[in-house]
C-alpha positions, 0 to 999 in steps of 0.5 A: 114915602112918608107924607107930613101935614102941618095944621095951624089953628085958623085965626078966628078960633078962640085962644085958650090958656095952656095948662102947664109949668113955668117952662111951658110943658103941658100937663096930661093925665097918664092913664096906664093901659087906657090913654093920656090926656084926651087921647084914649087907646082904641079911639078912631083917628077922626076922634083924635083930630076932633080933640086936637081941633078943640084945643088949637092953642095946645096942639098948634103944630101937628104932623100926620105921617103915613106911608103914601105908597102902601098905606096899609103897611105902616101905622098912621102917626099923629105927632106933636113935636112941641110936646114930644109924643105921638099917637100910632093908629093901626092902618087898617082899622084906623084906631089908636093902638099905641101912645109913645112919649119919645121926649119925656122932658117936653111932656109933664105927666100927672099920675094920681096926684104926682107929676113926672117928666117935663123939664122940672121933674126928671123921670129917673128910674128911682122916681118912676119906681117910687111913683108906680111901685114895685114890679117884675124885673124888666128886659135889657136889650143889649143891641140898643143898650136899653133897659125896659121896665113894665107895668100893666099897659105901661112901659118905661125905657132907660138907656144904660151907659156902656160902662154899666151894662154889667148891672143888667145881669142875664138881661135883668137888674136889681130894682130900683136900678142905681149905678155904682157912682150913685146916678140912676138912668133917666127915661128915654121913652114911655109907651102906653098900650092896651093891657087886656092882653098880657103883652110886653110893649116897648122899643124896637120889635116890642113896639109891634106887639101893641094892638087896639083894645077890642071894640065894645059889644054891638059897636057899629064901628067898621061894621061890615057892609055887604054890597049886592051889585045892582040890588042893595046894601046889607049891614052885617051888625045891624041887619038892615037892608037898603035896596036901590029905589028905597025912599028917604023915609025908608033910609031914616027908619033903617039907618037913623037921621043922616049926619048931613044932607046936601044938594048935588051940584051939576053932575060932572060925569053925566056928559059921559052918559049918552042916555041922560037928555038933561042940559049940561048946565042946569043944577041937578035936583038930586040930593045926598044923605051923608052918613059920615060915621058909616063912611057912606053917602046915599044919592036920591033922585030929585024927582022920584025921591028914590035911591039911585047911588051909594058912595062908599069911602075908604078914608085913606090918608092922601085923599082930599076927603081924608078924615071927613068919613069913617072908613066903610068896611065894605064887601062887594061880592062879585061872584061866588069866590071873589070879592072886593074890599077896601084893601083890594088894589086896582090891579086886583080889581082889574083881574076880577072884573076885567079891563074897562078901558081908560079912566076919567080924571078927577081933580076934586074941583081944584087944580091946586089940590095938594094930593093930585088927581084921582082916576075914575073907572066905570063898570056895569053897576059900579065905578071906582075912584082910584088914587095914584098909589093904586088904592081905592078911594071911593066906590060908587054903586048904581043900577045900569 
């Protein structure tokens, strides 16, 4: 089922003047093959949210849609109903793969020095052709009654009235397209997509052809992190090894400055450990290094100042921590042939590691948490926090 989330700007945020026309449509720069306004193809979903938060007066109604039961099956979509466009993120990499303007009358686009779309500048076939120049004949979809015109990294879809389908002979049309009565169709959808591959992206099944642009060489985004149970983390791109027992100085040297440092509160899970003699009410002296851009927390012992736990985050929508961390692309080697990744579901984990008995229930510190509780299952050297849909939210690594 698709989940929707609506964001309103907090009252203390400064209101900014919205650039737009007299009718109130905003104006965004159109960059074929690259993006629109502040949104660039390939950007991680967290960067898109950061842009939204910087302009709360423009993006004051935001819907986040995803497939709750199978979050890797369909795109994560950020939709702007007031402005008639949405951003489609690949569900695995969480990077922007496609921008769709589905209500061209609500969004005014600026290309070079010219405006198109919005309530005042109709995006007709003739206007599009005049602004973007000659191109090859497009594709006519008979079932949908839609003709799509393609430029590199950019396509325009036009509905063709039934009486004029003959204008699209053999799936092609004379350009620019005008009907016998002197009218010309108006764009019903604009798609912006990566043009590094020569794919034609449009409506229907053509939409699936859009993919995120390749990451730049040496990018650490979604770097593969190999976990050796009870021993260490190894970062495949950078080549760093971080073993249990390492010091804060070791971690700074290998991974750089943490994004955040915070004191751990009372360890709520410690009551399940017969080995820990500390009183249950005292504040825990342990502290975390948070590496949000790596999807990773590192817990240090407050007395010895040595690593005692790693927490790896999958950043699935529907978890209270969604958008706090970039997804950690971990690979946990269990034996020579089997491993656990962020895509591994809980049923598969049990097949690999065996049954571990009942779960501890975690409410994220709030019984009013809208996403409901999660379930924590422990094995030797590893614990899994599992969401209701059976996907892993976090993995905690420790030394038994």
